[in-house]
C-alpha positions as CSV (number, residue, x, y, z in Angstrom):
1,X,9.7,23.3,39.4
2,X,6.9,21.6,37.0
3,X,8.6,23.0,33.8
4,X,11.9,21.9,35.0
5,X,10.1,18.6,35.2
6,X,9.1,18.4,31.9
7,X,12.1,19.3,30.7
8,X,13.9,16.7,31.8
9,X,11.5,14.1,31.2
10,X,12.3,15.4,28.0
11,X,15.8,15.3,27.8
12,X,15.9,11.9,29.4
13,X,13.4,10.5,26.8
14,X,15.4,11.4,23.6
15,X,18.8,9.6,25.5
16,X,17.4,7.0,24.0
17,X,19.4,5.8,20.2
18,X,14.8,4.1,19.8
19,X,13.5,7.5,20.8
20,X,15.9,9.4,18.3
21,X,14.9,7.2,15.5
22,X,11.3,8.2,16.1
23,X,12.4,11.8,16.4
24,X,13.8,11.1,12.5
25,X,11.1,9.4,11.7
26,X,9.3,12.5,12.3
27,X,11.5,15.0,11.0
28,X,12.2,13.1,7.4
29,X,8.4,12.4,7.2
30,X,6.1,14.6,5.1
31,X,5.5,17.1,8.1
32,X,8.9,17.4,8.7
33,X,10.9,20.5,7.8
34,X,12.0,21.1,4.2
35,X,15.0,19.9,3.0
36,X,17.2,20.3,0.5
37,X,19.1,18.2,-1.9
38,X,22.7,18.2,-3.2
39,X,25.6,16.0,-4.5
40,X,28.4,15.2,-2.3
41,X,30.6,12.3,-3.0
42,X,28.8,11.7,-6.3
43,X,25.7,10.5,-4.5
44,X,22.0,12.4,-4.3
45,X,21.4,13.3,-0.3
46,X,19.6,15.1,1.8
47,X,20.8,18.7,4.0
48,X,19.1,20.7,5.9
49,X,20.7,23.8,7.8
50,X,21.5,23.6,11.8
51,X,19.6,26.6,12.4
52,X,16.4,25.9,10.5
53,X,16.2,22.3,12.1
54,X,16.7,23.8,15.4
55,X,14.0,26.2,14.5
56,X,11.9,23.8,13.6
57,X,11.9,21.5,16.6
58,X,11.5,24.3,19.2
59,X,8.7,26.3,17.4
60,X,6.8,24.2,14.1
61,X,5.8,25.7,11.4
62,X,1.7,26.3,11.2
63,X,0.1,23.3,10.1
64,X,2.5,20.6,11.7
65,X,1.0,17.6,13.5
66,X,3.5,16.8,16.2
67,X,3.4,13.2,17.0
68,X,1.4,12.6,20.3
69,X,3.8,10.0,21.6
70,X,6.8,12.5,21.3
71,X,7.5,14.9,23.9
72,X,7.5,18.4,22.8
73,X,10.7,21.0,23.3
74,X,10.5,23.8,26.4
75,X,13.5,26.0,25.6
76,X,16.1,26.3,22.7
77,X,19.2,24.7,25.1
78,X,17.2,21.4,24.9
79,X,16.3,21.4,21.0
80,X,20.6,21.7,20.6
81,X,21.1,19.0,23.1
82,X,19.1,16.7,21.3
83,X,20.5,17.8,18.2
84,X,24.0,17.1,19.6
85,X,22.7,13.4,20.2
86,X,21.7,12.9,16.2
87,X,25.5,14.2,15.6
88,X,27.2,12.1,17.7
89,X,24.7,9.1,16.7
90,X,25.0,9.8,13.5
91,X,22.0,10.4,12.3
92,X,23.0,14.0,10.6
93,X,27.1,14.4,9.9
94,X,28.2,17.8,9.2
95,X,29.5,19.4,5.8
96,X,30.2,22.2,4.0
97,X,29.3,23.7,0.5
98,X,32.6,23.2,-1.6
99,X,30.1,24.5,-4.9
100,X,26.6,24.9,-6.0
101,X,24.4,21.8,-4.9
102,X,27.9,19.8,-4.1
103,X,29.0,18.9,0.1
104,X,31.9,17.9,1.2
105,X,31.7,15.9,4.8
106,X,33.7,17.1,7.9
107,X,34.9,14.5,10.8
108,X,33.2,16.5,13.3
109,X,30.4,15.3,15.8
110,X,30.0,18.4,17.1
111,X,26.8,20.6,16.2
112,X,26.3,23.9,15.5
113,X,23.7,26.0,14.1
114,X,25.3,27.7,11.9
115,X,26.5,24.3,10.0
116,X,25.0,22.3,7.6
117,X,24.2,18.6,7.9
118,X,23.3,15.4,6.1
119,X,21.0,13.1,6.6
120,X,22.5,9.9,6.9
121,X,19.0,8.2,9.0
122,X,16.9,6.4,5.7
123,X,14.0,5.6,8.2
124,X,12.0,2.8,7.4
125,X,12.6,1.6,4.2
126,X,10.1,-1.2,4.2
127,X,8.3,1.4,1.3
128,X,11.5,1.8,-0.8
129,X,11.9,-2.2,-1.1
130,X,7.9,-2.3,-2.0
131,X,8.9,0.3,-4.4
132,X,11.5,-1.6,-5.5
133,X,9.8,-5.0,-5.8
134,X,7.3,-2.9,-7.9
135,X,10.0,-1.9,-10.2
136,X,11.1,-5.3,-10.7
137,X,7.6,-6.8,-11.4
138,X,6.6,-3.6,-14.1
139,X,9.9,-4.1,-15.7
140,X,8.8,-8.0,-15.9
141,X,5.6,-7.5,-17.4
142,X,7.2,-5.0,-20.1
143,X,9.4,-7.7,-20.6
144,X,6.8,-10.3,-21.5
145,X,4.7,-7.9,-23.1
146,X,4.7,-9.8,-27.0
147,X,2.5,-12.2,-24.9
148,X,0.3,-10.1,-23.9
149,X,-3.4,-10.4,-24.5
150,X,-4.9,-8.0,-27.1
151,X,-7.3,-6.7,-24.3
152,X,-4.4,-5.8,-22.0
153,X,-2.0,-4.1,-25.1
154,X,-5.4,-2.0,-26.1
155,X,-5.6,-1.0,-22.4
156,X,-1.9,0.2,-22.0
157,X,-1.8,1.9,-25.6
158,X,-4.9,4.0,-24.5
159,X,-3.6,5.0,-21.1
160,X,-0.2,5.9,-22.3
161,X,-1.7,7.7,-25.3
162,X,-4.3,9.2,-22.7
163,X,-1.3,10.5,-20.1
164,X,0.7,12.1,-22.9
165,X,-1.5,14.1,-24.3
166,X,-3.0,14.7,-20.9
167,X,0.8,15.9,-20.0
168,X,0.8,18.2,-23.0
169,X,-2.7,19.7,-22.0
170,X,-1.1,20.5,-19.1
171,X,1.7,22.3,-20.5
172,X,-0.1,24.1,-22.9
173,X,-2.3,25.2,-20.3
174,X,0.2,26.9,-17.5
175,X,2.1,28.6,-20.0
176,X,-1.5,30.0,-21.2
177,X,-2.2,30.9,-18.3
178,X,0.8,32.3,-17.6
179,X,1.5,34.4,-20.7
180,X,-2.2,36.2,-20.1
181,X,-1.5,37.3,-16.9
182,X,2.0,38.5,-17.6
183,X,0.6,40.7,-20.2
184,X,-2.0,41.6,-17.6
185,X,1.3,42.5,-15.5
186,X,1.7,39.8,-13.0
187,X,3.1,36.1,-13.1
188,X,0.9,33.4,-12.1
189,X,2.6,29.9,-12.4
190,X,-0.3,27.3,-12.1
191,X,2.1,24.0,-9.9
192,X,5.5,26.1,-10.4
193,X,7.7,23.5,-8.6
194,X,6.3,20.8,-11.3
195,X,9.7,20.5,-13.3
196,X,11.6,21.3,-10.3
197,X,14.4,18.2,-10.7
198,X,15.6,19.1,-7.1
199,X,12.6,18.3,-5.1
200,X,10.5,15.4,-4.6
201,X,7.8,14.1,-5.5
202,X,5.2,15.0,-3.1
203,X,7.4,18.5,-3.2
204,X,6.8,19.2,-7.1
205,X,3.3,19.9,-5.7
206,X,3.7,22.6,-3.4
207,X,2.6,24.9,-3.8
208,X,-0.5,24.6,-6.1
209,X,0.1,27.9,-7.7
210,X,2.2,31.5,-7.7
211,X,1.0,34.6,-8.0
212,X,3.7,37.8,-8.2
213,X,3.8,41.3,-9.8
214,X,5.8,41.3,-12.6
215,X,9.0,43.0,-12.6
216,X,9.6,46.7,-13.4
217,X,10.5,47.8,-16.5
218,X,8.6,45.1,-18.8
219,X,5.8,47.2,-19.9
220,X,6.8,47.8,-23.4
221,X,7.5,44.1,-23.9
222,X,4.2,42.9,-22.3
223,X,2.3,45.0,-24.8
224,X,4.4,44.3,-27.6
225,X,4.0,40.4,-26.9
226,X,-0.2,40.9,-26.0
227,X,-0.4,42.8,-29.8
228,X,1.5,39.9,-31.3
229,X,-0.8,37.8,-29.8
230,X,-4.0,39.0,-29.9
231,X,-3.3,39.8,-33.6
232,X,-2.3,36.3,-34.7
233,X,-5.6,34.9,-32.7
234,X,-7.6,37.5,-34.4
235,X,-6.0,36.4,-37.9
236,X,-6.7,32.8,-36.8
237,X,-10.6,33.9,-36.1
238,X,-11.0,35.7,-39.5
239,X,-9.1,32.5,-41.4
240,X,-12.7,30.2,-41.3
241,X,-11.6,27.4,-43.7
242,X,-8.1,26.9,-42.6
243,X,-9.2,27.7,-39.3
244,X,-12.1,24.7,-39.5
245,X,-9.6,22.6,-41.9
246,X,-7.0,22.9,-38.8
247,X,-9.5,21.6,-36.5
248,X,-10.7,19.0,-38.0
249,X,-6.8,17.7,-39.2
250,X,-6.6,17.6,-35.3
251,X,-10.0,15.0,-34.7
252,X,-8.0,13.1,-37.2
253,X,-4.8,12.9,-35.7
254,X,-6.1,12.2,-32.0
255,X,-8.7,9.3,-33.9
256,X,-5.4,8.2,-35.2
257,X,-3.4,8.5,-32.5
258,X,-6.0,6.3,-31.0
259,X,-6.2,3.7,-33.1
260,X,-2.5,3.1,-33.5
261,X,-1.7,3.8,-37.0
262,X,0.7,7.0,-36.5
263,X,3.2,4.4,-35.0
264,X,1.9,1.0,-36.7
265,X,4.9,-0.1,-38.7
266,X,3.3,-3.8,-39.2
267,X,1.0,-4.9,-42.2
268,X,-2.2,-6.2,-40.9
269,X,-1.3,-10.0,-42.1
270,X,1.2,-9.3,-39.3
271,X,-0.7,-8.0,-36.3
272,X,-3.6,-10.5,-37.5
273,X,-0.6,-13.7,-37.0
274,X,1.4,-11.6,-33.7
275,X,0.3,-14.3,-31.3
276,X,1.5,-17.0,-33.7
277,X,5.2,-19.0,-33.7
278,X,7.8,-17.9,-36.5
279,X,8.9,-21.2,-37.0
280,X,8.0,-22.4,-40.1
281,X,6.8,-25.7,-40.4
282,X,7.6,-29.0,-42.2
283,X,6.0,-28.8,-45.3
284,X,7.1,-24.8,-45.8
285,X,10.7,-26.2,-45.5
286,X,10.1,-28.7,-48.0
287,X,8.7,-26.1,-50.1
288,X,11.4,-23.6,-49.8
289,X,14.0,-26.5,-50.6
290,X,12.3,-27.3,-53.9
291,X,11.9,-23.8,-55.1
292,X,15.6,-23.9,-54.2
293,X,16.7,-26.6,-56.0
294,X,14.8,-25.3,-59.0
295,X,16.4,-21.9,-58.5
296,X,19.8,-23.7,-59.2
297,X,18.6,-25.7,-61.5
298,X,17.8,-22.8,-63.7
299,X,20.6,-21.3,-63.2
300,X,23.0,-24.1,-64.1
301,X,21.1,-25.3,-66.7
302,X,22.2,-22.4,-69.1
303,X,25.5,-22.4,-68.4
304,X,26.0,-25.8,-69.7
305,X,24.4,-25.3,-72.8
306,X,27.0,-21.9,-73.3
307,X,30.2,-24.1,-72.5
308,X,28.8,-26.9,-75.0
309,X,28.6,-24.1,-77.8
310,X,31.6,-23.1,-77.2
311,X,33.3,-26.3,-77.5
312,X,31.8,-27.1,-80.3
313,X,32.9,-23.6,-82.0
314,X,36.6,-24.7,-81.2
315,X,36.1,-27.8,-82.9
316,X,34.7,-26.1,-86.1
317,X,37.5,-23.4,-86.1
318,X,39.8,-27.3,-85.7
319,X,38.8,-28.6,-88.4
320,X,38.6,-25.5,-90.4
321,X,42.3,-25.2,-90.2
322,X,43.3,-28.6,-91.2
323,X,41.2,-28.6,-94.4
324,X,43.2,-25.3,-95.2
325,X,46.7,-27.1,-94.2
326,X,46.0,-30.1,-96.4
327,X,44.4,-27.8,-99.7
328,X,48.0,-26.0,-99.1
329,X,49.9,-29.1,-98.6
330,X,48.0,-30.3,-102.4
331,X,49.0,-26.9,-104.0
């Protein structure tokens, strides 16, 4: 009888809409079941299989911290009944897969463990609103970058360069570890889901590493890659002058990168006057007008001289013609 009392109490508790919201908040949180991302009607959505949802509610995965205020389920039938309530109240909506990662909603409010269900309930949006506000503030601050104090510009530049170098170093370290261990016959990835676009932010860092044996038939490939790689390493080490120049060049590159010399397209005078107004002063404008007048005078004066010379030549030519005619007439 005591078991039946607990069962009826749980079902009675989850009949209320606020109780279902609390349950959904738990399911959509970090302690909830693993969900997948898909595309439905041109929008990215989260979905879960009915069987996995029932399994999680009936027997949560190891390490899951169940909220103290939410009653636990004693039977699988209780879980299915609550899932039907979630579907009826449209916290989740049934869908079907029409392609890889593509879903289509169905006009059905029944719950079946074999079905696929899209999450409609998004939970408390306070965090989302705060993040949106933070993005807007960051965008405004970036738009005001020309008026930042110099120490903030230097700090942001150092921060951006350091982050870029960290990402590059992380990628290089992951690839190097994978190559070394893959040659030995195992596939090791540090943060294997780091660049998986289908996962959320937290899920991208889980698990921390993966370690599996390589597929059969790769022995000769691994040996060939190993011989080529270690031969290159031996050649690089036995070239002390070139290797030292390479190390020195990388050090100079990092110094120039942090100093901002590689990306600079401004003269030193422009850098020093970056905070000064761009508008010309009255003296500069008057000087510019005087220079324009002098240039205009210099260009016009030679033209006038040439025109006067041409007129004199024409007059001389006419005079010569008149004189020739008079001579002919007198003869």
